C-alpha positions in Angstrom: 17.8 52.2 35.8 16.1 49.2 34.3 12.7 49.8 32.7 9.8 47.6 33.6 6.6 46.7 31.7 3.6 49.0 32.3 0.8 47.1 33.9 -2.4 49.2 34.1 -4.2 46.5 36.1 -1.9 47.0 39.0 -2.4 50.8 38.7 -6.2 50.4 38.9 -5.9 48.0 41.9 -3.6 50.5 43.7 -5.9 53.4 43.1 -8.9 51.3 44.2 -7.2 50.4 47.5 -6.1 54.0 48.0 -9.6 55.3 47.4 -11.2 52.8 49.8 -8.5 53.6 52.4 -9.0 57.3 51.9 -12.7 57.1 52.4 -12.2 55.2 55.7 -9.7 57.8 56.8 -12.3 60.5 56.1 -14.9 58.4 57.9 -12.7 58.1 61.0 -12.1 61.9 61.0 -15.8 62.5 60.9 -15.9 64.2 57.5 -17.9 61.4 55.7 -20.4 58.9 56.9 -19.7 55.5 55.2 -22.5 53.0 55.1 -21.6 49.5 56.3 -22.2 47.8 53.0 -20.0 50.2 51.0 -16.8 48.0 51.0 -18.8 45.0 50.0 -19.7 46.9 46.8 -16.6 49.0 46.2 -13.9 46.3 46.5 -15.4 43.7 44.1 -16.3 46.6 41.7 -12.6 47.7 41.8 -11.4 44.2 41.3 -13.8 43.7 38.3 -12.5 47.0 36.8 -8.9 45.7 37.3 -9.7 42.5 35.4 -11.4 44.4 32.6 -8.5 46.8 32.2 -5.9 44.0 32.3 -7.9 42.0 29.7 -8.2 44.9 27.4 -4.6 45.8 27.7 -3.5 42.3 27.1 -5.7 42.1 23.9 -4.3 45.4 22.7 -0.7 44.4 23.3 -1.1 40.9 21.7 -1.4 42.3 18.2 -2.8 39.2 16.5 -1.5 38.2 13.1 -3.2 36.1 10.4 -1.2 33.0 11.1 -2.0 33.1 14.8 1.6 33.6 15.9 2.5 36.4 18.2 4.7 39.2 16.7 8.4 38.8 17.3 9.8 40.7 20.3 11.2 44.2 19.6 15.0 44.6 19.9 16.1 45.6 23.3 12.7 45.1 24.9 12.8 43.2 28.1 10.8 39.9 28.1 8.8 39.4 31.3 6.7 36.5 32.3 
């Protein structure tokens, strides 16, 4: 099986969508009362969190050097764009 690059931003986006969907399922089952403005706050907050996680992960992976060049790729590591 081919390995793929870990992308934590996609993980956070998926968890946000599952959380919002789960709350709506609970709302339709009558277990939770969801205010009408809740998705207008939750979705942008989740997208902001996704962007922050992706930016931090990108900075951590970049591994800056003094000359400004990115580090050479590791042997056997897939290059994805």
